C-alpha positions in Angstrom: 0.0 -0.1 0.0 3.6 2.8 1.1 4.4 1.8 -2.3 1.1 3.1 -4.3 0.6 5.3 -2.7 4.5 6.8 -2.7 3.6 6.2 -7.2 0.7 8.8 -6.6 0.8 10.8 -4.9 5.0 11.9 -5.8 7.4 11.1 -2.9 9.5 12.9 -0.7 13.9 13.3 0.3 12.8 10.5 2.8 10.3 7.7 2.0 9.5 6.9 5.8 7.1 9.9 4.3 4.3 9.4 2.4 2.6 12.7 0.9 -0.8 13.6 0.5 -2.9 15.6 -1.5 -4.0 18.8 0.0 -6.2 17.6 2.9 -6.4 17.4 6.0 -8.4 14.7 6.3 -5.6 12.7 7.4 -5.4 13.7 11.6 -7.2 10.9 13.6 -6.8 13.1 16.9 -8.8 15.2 17.2 -7.0 18.0 19.8 -4.2 17.8 16.6 -7.4 18.9 13.7 -8.5 20.9 16.0 -5.1 22.8 16.6 -4.7 22.4 12.4 -7.8 24.9 12.6 -7.0 27.1 14.5 -3.6 27.6 12.1 -5.4 27.6 9.1 -7.5 30.3 10.4 -4.1 32.3 11.0 -3.3 32.7 8.1 -6.4 35.2 7.2 -5.2 34.9 3.2 -1.7 34.6 3.1 0.7 31.1 2.2 1.2 30.5 6.1 0.9 31.8 9.3 4.4 34.0 11.3 4.6 32.7 15.0 3.4 36.8 15.8 0.1 35.6 14.3 0.2 33.1 17.6 -2.0 33.8 20.2 -1.8 30.7 23.2 -4.8 32.6 25.1 -6.9 31.3 22.4 -5.0 27.5 22.7 -5.1 27.2 26.2 -7.0 23.3 25.8 -3.1 22.8 23.4 -0.7 23.9 26.1 1.3 21.5 27.9 1.5 19.7 24.9 1.9 22.4 22.8 6.1 23.9 21.0 7.1 26.1 18.5 10.4 25.2 17.2 12.3 28.0 15.5 15.5 27.4 12.0 18.5 29.1 12.3 19.1 30.1 9.2 22.8 30.6 10.0 23.6 28.0 11.1 20.5 25.2 10.1 20.1 24.5 13.3 16.6 23.0 14.8 15.9 24.7 18.4 12.9 25.3 20.7 11.1 28.1 21.4 9.0 26.5 24.0 7.5 23.5 24.8 4.3 22.4 26.9 4.8 21.2 30.8 4.0 18.0 29.7 6.6 18.0 26.4 8.7 19.0 28.7 8.0 16.2 31.5 8.3 13.8 29.5 12.0 14.6 27.9 12.9 14.6 31.4 13.8 18.4 31.1 12.2 21.6 33.4 12.6 22.7 30.3 13.3 22.8 26.5 13.2 26.1 26.1 17.1 26.7 23.8 17.7 23.5 23.2 18.8 22.7 20.0 16.3 20.2 19.3 18.7 17.3 18.7 20.3 17.2 21.2 17.4 15.6 22.5 17.9 12.4 20.3 20.7 9.7 18.9 22.4 10.7 16.6 20.5 8.1 14.3 16.7 8.9 15.0 17.7 12.6 15.3 18.6 12.0 11.2 13.9 10.8 11.1 13.5 14.3 12.5 15.5 16.2 11.3 13.3 14.9 7.5 10.5 16.0 8.6 10.8 18.8 10.3 12.4 19.3 6.9 9.2 18.3 5.1 7.9 21.3 7.2 10.4 24.3 5.9 10.8 22.8 3.0 7.5 22.0 1.2 5.9 23.9 3.0 3.8 20.6 4.2 2.3 20.3 6.9 3.3 17.4 8.6 1.1 14.8 10.5 2.8 11.4 11.8 0.4 8.7 13.9 1.3 5.3 16.1 4.0 5.7 18.5 5.4 9.1 18.1 8.0 9.3 20.3 9.4 6.8 23.5 9.6 8.2 26.7 10.6 6.8 30.3 10.8 3.5 29.0 7.2 3.7 27.9 5.7 3.6 24.4 3.0 6.2 23.6 0.6 5.7 20.9 -0.8 8.8 18.7 -0.6 11.9 16.7 2.3 14.1 16.2 1.9 17.6 14.2 4.0 20.4 12.2 2.8 23.8 11.5 4.5 25.6 9.5 5.3 29.1 10.1 7.3 32.1 8.1 8.7 35.6 8.6 6.1 38.0 8.0 8.5 40.0 5.5 9.9 37.6 3.1 7.4 34.1 3.3 10.0 31.7 4.3 9.5 29.8 6.7 11.1 30.0 9.4 9.3 28.2 13.0 7.4 24.5 12.9 4.2 24.9 15.4 3.8 21.6 16.4 1.8 19.7 18.9 2.1 16.4 20.7 -0.8 14.1 21.2 -1.6 10.3 22.4 -3.9 8.3 24.3 -2.0 6.4 25.4 0.8 3.4 25.9 1.8 0.4 24.4 5.1 -1.3 26.4 5.4 -3.9 23.2 8.4 -3.6 21.3 7.5 -5.2 18.7 5.1 -3.1 18.0 7.5 0.3 16.4 5.0 2.1 13.5 4.6 5.6 12.5 2.6 6.3 9.6 4.5 9.4 8.4 1.8 12.3 5.3 3.1 15.7 4.7 0.3 17.7 3.2 0.9 20.8 0.7 0.2 23.1 1.6 -1.0 24.7 -1.6 -4.0 24.6 -2.1 -5.5 23.7 1.2 -8.5 26.0 3.1 
């Protein structure tokens, strides 16, 4: 099935990313869909919203699992601008602010994360993941993660990502190590 999707919908530089048509219907988690709807409304006729458009007061239900990552054009490093308390707790940190995303992962795992961040930035695309979203303190959360591109208001260049992780359960089965990754191009999104 995956090869069929690649053939019909195009490929990504990372063959594990499934490019889909311009619809966010792939998002299964209601909170992630709600964040996507919020992001769509922030666009206000533009291709992408900017970081300055994001108003935490309007999304209190998302804050504990929300994160914003910024990309530094100078050195190409992705850094956390902020992360909700549940995200920080799951990484065993009191704060992720300023931390390079690469510092949270083993190098081989970071390459997968980096490919998804680059897909979001370069597409630009909304990137949605569903399945085992990460390993946390030997627990394996099952759920979804969403990356939504944010642009510099002057240039329109993607400089950050508004993201959220949402999980509803834990699965201790090492054999079920599945994660579906979808990239939805922002062009054509309503």
